[in-house]
Wavefront OBJ file of the C-alpha trace (Angstrom):
o trace
v 0.153 0.059 -0.086
v 1.523 3.058 -1.088
v -0.405 6.008 0.436
v 0.123 10.167 -0.633
v 1.717 12.407 1.863
v -1.025 14.798 3.650
v -3.904 13.035 1.647
v -4.992 10.864 4.889
v -7.297 7.579 4.913
v -10.703 8.970 3.761
v -11.148 8.603 -0.136
v -7.859 7.872 -1.369
v -6.809 3.970 -1.753
v -4.479 2.760 -4.342
v -6.147 0.969 -6.938
v -3.464 -0.388 -8.360
v 0.289 -0.512 -7.423
v 1.878 -1.213 -10.659
v 6.102 -0.766 -9.596
v 7.074 -0.907 -13.697
v 9.516 0.638 -15.595
v 6.841 2.897 -17.626
v 9.231 3.413 -20.124
v 11.244 0.376 -21.219
v 9.479 -1.802 -23.300
v 10.078 -5.203 -25.042
v 12.201 -4.954 -28.131
v 9.309 -6.118 -30.287
v 7.333 -2.638 -28.968
v 9.066 0.427 -30.031
v 8.661 3.481 -27.785
v 6.096 6.042 -28.892
v 7.852 8.440 -26.706
v 11.526 8.603 -26.939
v 12.049 11.478 -25.213
v 11.394 10.316 -21.517
v 13.921 7.254 -22.464
v 16.354 8.586 -19.637
v 13.817 8.110 -16.781
v 14.347 4.593 -16.458
v 13.994 4.603 -13.134
v 10.798 5.995 -12.395
v 7.938 4.188 -10.581
v 4.146 4.865 -11.443
v 1.460 4.693 -9.110
v -2.232 5.162 -10.120
v -4.645 6.267 -7.687
v -8.254 6.933 -7.363
v -10.115 9.587 -5.535
v -13.357 8.160 -5.008
v -14.261 11.860 -3.732
v -13.760 13.832 -6.985
v -13.820 10.472 -9.407
v -10.868 11.381 -10.487
v -7.496 9.176 -11.949
v -4.031 10.510 -10.415
v -0.598 9.681 -11.363
v 2.146 9.750 -9.246
v 6.002 9.373 -10.203
v 8.387 9.350 -7.225
v 11.704 9.789 -8.305
v 14.486 9.022 -5.749
v 18.271 8.821 -5.295
v 18.641 5.325 -3.031
v 22.337 4.873 -3.358
v 23.824 8.949 -2.703
v 27.389 8.871 -2.904
v 29.934 9.888 -0.482
v 31.915 13.278 -1.021
v 35.068 11.127 -1.647
v 33.413 10.004 -4.615
v 33.217 10.996 -8.221
v 29.253 12.110 -9.740
v 29.420 10.489 -13.637
v 26.853 12.461 -15.436
v 25.320 11.334 -19.030
v 25.244 14.978 -20.888
v 22.923 13.160 -23.055
v 20.094 12.174 -20.969
v 16.546 13.792 -20.934
v 16.456 16.718 -22.869
v 20.045 16.319 -23.758
v 21.511 19.908 -24.049
v 23.213 22.480 -21.820
v 20.597 22.735 -18.530
v 22.485 19.519 -17.521
v 25.779 21.067 -17.723
v 24.639 24.442 -15.654
v 22.494 22.163 -13.392
v 25.503 19.583 -12.953
v 27.671 22.825 -11.801
v 25.644 24.469 -9.876
v 25.356 21.302 -7.378
v 28.771 20.086 -7.470
v 30.705 23.317 -6.776
v 27.836 23.844 -3.784
v 28.093 20.626 -1.989
v 31.983 20.434 -2.642
v 31.875 17.279 -5.261
v 33.683 16.116 -7.720
v 32.127 15.152 -11.066
v 32.584 14.488 -14.800
v 30.031 15.080 -17.558
v 30.476 12.999 -20.659
v 28.444 13.020 -24.114
v 27.424 16.977 -23.681
v 24.776 17.644 -26.305
v 25.747 14.348 -28.229
v 22.362 14.529 -29.968
v 22.451 18.499 -31.032
v 23.403 19.163 -34.378
v 26.448 21.091 -32.919
v 27.691 18.560 -29.780
v 29.766 19.526 -27.369
v 30.429 23.130 -25.482
v 29.296 26.280 -26.657
v 30.413 29.627 -25.686
v 27.642 29.776 -22.922
v 28.143 26.583 -21.386
v 32.069 27.259 -21.274
v 31.039 30.572 -19.691
v 28.564 29.101 -17.450
v 31.200 26.314 -16.208
v 33.898 28.909 -15.687
v 31.896 31.479 -13.783
v 30.230 28.938 -10.824
v 34.301 27.802 -11.077
v 35.295 31.541 -10.214
v 33.027 32.095 -7.074
v 33.867 29.212 -5.156
v 37.332 27.820 -6.444
v 38.355 24.550 -8.157
v 39.509 23.166 -11.474
v 38.229 22.193 -14.545
v 39.256 20.013 -17.710
v 38.088 19.744 -20.825
v 36.527 23.570 -20.414
v 36.732 24.405 -24.282
v 34.426 25.025 -27.281
v 33.523 21.516 -28.528
v 34.800 19.693 -25.507
v 31.792 16.994 -24.887
v 33.218 15.656 -21.280
v 34.752 18.008 -18.866
v 35.452 17.448 -15.402
v 35.682 19.416 -12.193
v 37.212 18.743 -9.004
v 36.405 21.277 -5.673
v 39.440 22.743 -4.110
v 41.195 20.948 -0.915
v 39.830 23.986 1.382
v 36.942 25.843 0.059
v 37.813 29.807 -0.026
v 35.681 32.786 -0.690
v 37.551 34.087 -3.796
v 36.973 38.086 -3.047
v 38.459 41.351 -4.938
v 40.516 42.924 -1.930
v 40.306 45.970 -3.920
v 36.655 46.454 -3.647
v 35.465 46.341 -0.603
v 35.659 42.571 0.396
v 32.854 42.055 -2.511
v 33.545 39.287 -4.868
v 33.727 40.687 -8.373
v 33.185 37.710 -11.389
v 32.626 38.453 -15.040
v 30.777 35.778 -17.061
v 31.474 37.016 -20.860
v 29.904 34.837 -23.409
v 31.750 36.658 -26.173
v 28.468 35.521 -28.572
v 25.106 36.167 -28.528
v 24.915 33.558 -25.965
v 21.715 33.948 -23.016
v 23.308 35.839 -20.101
v 19.867 34.629 -18.443
v 21.472 30.991 -18.939
v 24.270 32.241 -16.884
v 22.489 33.622 -14.367
v 20.642 29.815 -13.700
v 23.402 28.053 -12.402
v 25.288 31.593 -10.810
v 22.403 32.555 -9.240
v 22.001 29.638 -6.502
v 26.230 29.406 -6.213
v 26.202 32.743 -5.114
v 23.478 32.997 -2.602
v 25.658 30.734 -0.292
v 28.634 32.419 -0.294
v 30.026 34.638 2.662
v 30.369 37.497 1.022
v 27.805 39.583 -1.539
v 28.659 38.822 -4.956
v 29.356 41.355 -7.758
v 28.149 40.072 -11.491
v 29.247 41.100 -14.540
v 26.939 38.788 -17.019
v 27.551 39.710 -20.830
v 25.878 38.184 -24.422
v 22.557 38.120 -25.161
v 19.996 39.530 -23.394
v 17.340 38.539 -25.280
v 18.098 35.222 -26.978
v 15.636 32.381 -28.936
v 14.745 29.439 -27.014
v 16.171 31.228 -23.690
v 13.960 33.229 -20.741
v 14.165 37.267 -21.928
v 15.971 39.314 -19.563
v 12.516 40.672 -18.817
v 11.131 37.541 -17.529
v 14.155 37.275 -15.474
v 13.478 40.496 -13.606
v 9.731 40.506 -14.096
v 9.203 36.825 -12.984
v 11.578 34.552 -11.888
v 13.740 36.821 -9.402
v 10.404 38.186 -7.711
v 8.806 34.781 -7.296
v 12.226 33.539 -6.108
v 13.243 36.749 -3.651
v 9.037 35.948 -1.984
v 8.937 32.582 -1.732
v 12.106 31.011 -1.540
v 13.680 34.166 1.134
v 16.150 35.472 -0.758
v 17.682 38.800 0.370
v 14.831 41.741 -1.190
v 18.680 43.609 -1.266
v 18.934 41.916 -4.994
v 19.791 44.037 -7.815
v 19.469 43.428 -11.506
v 20.509 46.442 -13.925
v 20.049 46.006 -17.601
v 23.407 47.778 -18.340
v 23.057 47.341 -21.929
v 20.702 45.253 -24.784
v 22.670 42.884 -26.877
v 20.864 40.776 -29.613
v 21.873 37.518 -31.983
v 24.302 37.600 -33.743
v 26.530 40.066 -31.901
v 25.462 39.868 -28.583
v 27.270 42.372 -26.857
v 24.566 42.672 -24.238
v 25.506 43.399 -20.377
v 23.564 43.198 -16.908
v 25.036 43.756 -13.417
v 23.792 41.488 -10.681
v 24.479 41.962 -7.405
v 23.423 39.241 -4.655
v 24.208 39.247 -1.364
v 24.236 36.337 0.669
v 20.904 34.580 2.162
v 19.758 36.640 5.097
v 19.191 32.784 6.480
v 21.577 30.200 5.744
v 19.224 27.728 3.982
v 16.059 28.344 1.328
v 12.586 28.724 2.782
v 10.743 25.507 0.773
v 8.217 27.354 -1.922
v 4.424 26.092 -1.668
v 2.484 27.475 -4.870
v -0.637 25.346 -5.090
v -3.220 27.984 -5.421
v -3.523 29.887 -8.388
v -6.180 32.491 -7.290
v -7.479 35.404 -9.646
v -5.464 37.148 -12.137
v -4.904 40.942 -10.078
v -2.468 42.740 -12.576
v -1.513 42.728 -16.068
v 1.624 44.303 -17.682
v 2.430 44.928 -21.062
v 5.993 45.777 -21.633
v 7.008 45.822 -25.211
v 10.780 47.276 -26.624
v 12.857 48.460 -29.985
v 15.784 48.222 -29.727
v 19.062 49.746 -31.860
v 17.629 50.979 -35.131
v 14.372 49.297 -34.866
v 11.613 51.716 -34.942
v 9.218 52.300 -32.237
v 6.176 51.344 -34.083
v 7.483 47.885 -34.404
v 7.003 47.642 -30.184
v 3.597 49.645 -30.099
v 2.386 46.828 -32.994
v 3.524 44.156 -30.816
v 1.901 45.471 -27.956
v -1.577 46.498 -29.884
v -1.706 42.807 -31.278
v -1.470 40.988 -28.142
v -4.124 43.641 -26.224
v -6.497 42.583 -28.830
v -6.029 38.953 -28.706
v -6.181 38.826 -24.574
v -9.005 40.301 -25.087
v -10.278 36.381 -25.806
v -9.283 35.079 -22.618
v -12.193 35.247 -20.371
v -9.472 35.448 -16.644
v -8.401 38.631 -17.990
v -11.397 41.215 -18.936
v -11.494 42.309 -15.392
v -7.403 43.928 -16.013
v -7.506 44.631 -19.708
v -8.638 48.287 -19.205
v -6.310 48.426 -16.138
v -3.077 47.094 -17.932
v 0.147 48.776 -17.337
v 0.913 49.507 -20.737
v 4.985 50.293 -21.468
v 6.491 50.743 -24.916
v 10.170 52.251 -24.678
v 12.826 52.822 -27.151
v 16.201 50.909 -25.767
v 19.285 53.584 -28.001
v 21.723 51.785 -25.636
v 22.123 48.323 -27.570
v 24.252 46.522 -29.381
v 22.139 45.636 -33.120
v 18.490 45.870 -33.580
v 15.939 44.150 -31.996
v 12.348 44.603 -30.578
v 10.286 41.732 -28.139
v 7.384 41.687 -25.757
v 6.786 40.560 -22.815
v 3.560 39.880 -20.951
v 3.176 39.035 -17.220
v -0.419 38.412 -15.506
v 0.296 38.938 -11.287
v -2.547 36.960 -9.312
v -4.324 37.087 -5.877
v -2.349 34.757 -4.502
v 1.689 35.879 -5.564
v 1.937 33.579 -8.471
v 3.442 34.952 -11.867
v 2.507 34.140 -14.828
v 4.384 35.445 -18.035
v 4.525 35.326 -22.086
v 7.317 36.575 -24.110
v 8.161 37.134 -27.686
v 11.334 38.153 -29.707
v 11.151 39.984 -32.927
v 11.957 38.926 -36.329
v 12.561 40.833 -39.424
v 10.908 38.071 -41.052
v 7.688 38.031 -39.120
v 5.119 40.681 -38.733
v 5.171 42.625 -35.419
v 1.597 41.898 -35.174
v 2.153 37.687 -35.350
v 4.863 38.443 -32.315
v 2.221 40.153 -30.333
v -0.586 37.272 -30.856
v 1.616 34.608 -30.336
v 3.064 36.226 -26.921
v -0.358 36.757 -25.988
v -1.144 32.820 -26.788
v 1.852 31.620 -24.304
v 0.574 33.935 -21.674
v -2.852 32.675 -21.966
v -2.076 29.312 -22.433
v -0.390 29.097 -19.002
v -3.301 30.880 -17.107
v -5.638 28.779 -19.103
v -4.148 25.660 -17.935
v -4.526 26.549 -14.159
v -0.841 26.137 -13.019
v 0.514 28.470 -10.263
v 3.694 28.544 -12.360
v 4.519 28.920 -16.722
v 6.211 26.718 -18.795
v 9.652 28.890 -18.341
v 9.809 29.215 -14.896
v 8.669 25.292 -14.092
v 12.502 23.980 -14.373
v 14.258 26.647 -12.976
v 12.760 26.549 -9.503
v 13.301 22.697 -9.000
v 17.193 23.701 -8.436
v 16.017 25.549 -5.612
v 13.273 22.955 -4.015
v 16.344 20.663 -4.202
v 18.458 22.725 -1.896
v 15.455 24.289 0.234
v 14.887 23.183 4.041
v 11.584 21.195 3.848
v 8.768 20.166 1.128
v 7.964 22.353 -1.547
v 5.021 21.759 -3.834
v 4.107 23.895 -6.748
v 0.797 23.295 -9.361
v 2.228 22.945 -13.302
v 0.243 22.575 -16.565
v 1.774 20.503 -18.811
v 5.696 18.961 -17.586
v 8.127 20.085 -20.191
v 11.015 17.876 -20.683
v 13.493 20.372 -18.795
v 11.668 19.898 -15.660
v 11.972 16.431 -15.600
v 15.616 16.390 -17.109
v 15.909 18.840 -13.664
v 14.426 16.411 -11.422
v 16.698 13.554 -12.476
v 20.082 15.533 -12.270
v 18.988 16.993 -8.813
v 18.044 13.388 -7.509
v 21.606 12.066 -8.670
v 23.051 14.790 -7.201
v 21.738 16.241 -4.477
v 19.421 12.978 -2.893
v 16.452 15.510 -2.956
v 12.799 13.063 -3.152
v 10.902 14.219 -5.853
v 6.757 12.827 -6.283
v 5.294 14.127 -9.180
v 1.326 13.837 -9.106
v -0.607 14.070 -12.199
v -4.076 15.675 -12.204
v -6.793 15.864 -14.232
v -5.640 16.489 -17.431
v -8.534 18.295 -19.411
v -7.780 21.903 -18.836
v -3.933 21.567 -19.671
v -4.137 19.186 -22.600
v -6.395 21.934 -24.399
v -4.009 24.492 -23.135
v -1.016 22.133 -24.857
v -2.824 22.083 -27.858
v -2.959 26.295 -27.657
v 0.419 26.095 -27.147
v 1.721 24.235 -29.994
v -0.199 26.380 -32.252
v 2.351 29.099 -31.551
v 4.647 28.903 -34.922
v 7.034 30.632 -33.912
v 10.866 29.380 -33.581
v 11.166 30.666 -30.006
v 8.030 28.770 -28.961
v 9.952 26.861 -25.646
v 9.615 23.480 -24.194
v 7.117 21.940 -26.885
v 9.197 18.382 -27.224
v 8.871 15.923 -24.338
v 5.290 17.125 -22.941
v 3.772 15.295 -20.339
v 0.253 17.009 -20.967
v -2.075 17.333 -17.910
v -2.103 19.350 -15.042
v 1.056 18.366 -12.176
v 1.520 18.788 -8.761
v 5.734 18.684 -8.154
v 6.739 17.770 -4.349
v 9.707 17.468 -3.407
v 11.915 17.017 0.533
v 14.750 19.170 -0.091
v 18.082 18.956 1.219
v 18.348 21.585 3.807
v 21.544 22.723 2.177
v 23.952 25.075 4.387
v 27.400 26.581 3.040
v 30.022 23.720 3.611
v 32.757 24.290 5.455
v 35.981 22.372 4.567
l 1 2 3 4 5 6 7 8 9 10 11 12 13 14 15 16 17 18 19 20 21 22 23 24 25 26 27 28 29 30 31 32 33 34 35 36 37 38 39 40 41 42 43 44 45 46 47 48 49 50 51 52 53 54 55 56 57 58 59 60 61 62 63 64 65 66 67 68 69 70 71 72 73 74 75 76 77 78 79 80 81 82 83 84 85 86 87 88 89 90 91 92 93 94 95 96 97 98 99 100 101 102 103 104 105 106 107 108 109 110 111 112 113 114 115 116 117 118 119 120 121 122 123 124 125 126 127 128 129 130 131 132 133 134 135 136 137 138 139 140 141 142 143 144 145 146 147 148 149 150 151 152 153 154 155 156 157 158 159 160 161 162 163 164 165 166 167 168 169 170 171 172 173 174 175 176 177 178 179 180 181 182 183 184 185 186 187 188 189 190 191 192 193 194 195 196 197 198 199 200 201 202 203 204 205 206 207 208 209 210 211 212 213 214 215 216 217 218 219 220 221 222 223 224 225 226 227 228 229 230 231 232 233 234 235 236 237 238 239 240 241 242 243 244 245 246 247 248 249 250 251 252 253 254 255 256 257 258 259 260 261 262 263 264 265 266 267 268 269 270 271 272 273 274 275 276 277 278 279 280 281 282 283 284 285 286 287 288 289 290 291 292 293 294 295 296 297 298 299 300 301 302 303 304 305 306 307 308 309 310 311 312 313 314 315 316 317 318 319 320 321 322 323 324 325 326 327 328 329 330 331 332 333 334 335 336 337 338 339 340 341 342 343 344 345 346 347 348 349 350 351 352 353 354 355 356 357 358 359 360 361 362 363 364 365 366 367 368 369 370 371 372 373 374 375 376 377 378 379 380 381 382 383 384 385 386 387 388 389 390 391 392 393 394 395 396 397 398 399 400 401 402 403 404 405 406 407 408 409 410 411 412 413 414 415 416 417 418 419 420 421 422 423 424 425 426 427 428 429 430 431 432 433 434 435 436 437 438 439 440 441 442 443 444 445 446 447 448 449 450 451 452 453 454 455 456 457 458 459 460 461 462 463 464 465 466 467 468 469 470
């Protein structure tokens, strides 16, 4: 008998307990979903809640054998989403937990396998905050190793008031926000403030926009995980493909208390505020941003949950002349009565009319709202790392489970021993939302491959990590 934590005896029983490898099939029976092959250790339970007559699926991810500190952890870089996320999360955990790791088969399935400039910069950035030794750190490398310092030190520039100044420069249009995904948790556990200057692409395809970072990710992290309210993110200069050259400055004070708080976002509430921000940068005329915003607002009229806030929306149209290259973009942010923040974003393309970019951005936000989830498709995988490190049980309600989120849980479990439980709820709403999401035709649509439809409750028993003194 297996019982879901916190549900009690009333109205719940296990109709069927099937300890099966849900992804490994007989050789004669092909796997219809190749994106899930890496989850070969999962156990699937079918649970019936008779009070609501709804079928739940609970997936338990756990790490039965944690390695001791002297063991080198081997990471297969081709597992799951098989991209840079594995490298970013693995190096963050390694430097925080003072673990030696080796990552092989890095981005093995990509058209250009191995490390790209952004991944390389991310590895060195995390190393520079804590110390240690990297080997194999070169563009194109398919295998790297990290060894922590024998004595953990704080690398401080003594000339700048005891603040650790680090620079991460991709030298390309590689996403700055992806650099910060790994470096932020590492910096939080430092004993001194960290000042990061990050250079590259502020607004890049297939990555969160810097506007999403400042408008969604950071506010959620500060409010729910207990990060310092003194964190500062300043966009000094926007940079775009192909030149890059963007720059943001981030000041990260140490955690106010030594452990991250667990996050609990399970009640979406009602939409209370709507923000619309569009920009034209460089030589891109301001009318492009105006058309994006107007088309997005028109499309949002079809969303019943937004009708009462559309007339009160905070609309900001900006011309940013301090940029490397010319581009445009838009972000829509919806805040709820329970503190949830959902976003939709779009990046302009010369081959695509601005109105279409605005419409697709609106569809992305409406998809997140319609699903009923408390986090959107961009955010759900980003919070997994924090949930694994937090002190206590975290819970988030999501819509369709992205492959990036599945991969993030897999690597977190392997490296930290954090225990994850994923419960699939009634999938009607988010399956419709997934269809809407897949209708988006722009090249920056994120997370479509490997989606598991349906609403999901992700529960994680974090390890309560504290700074290590060695």
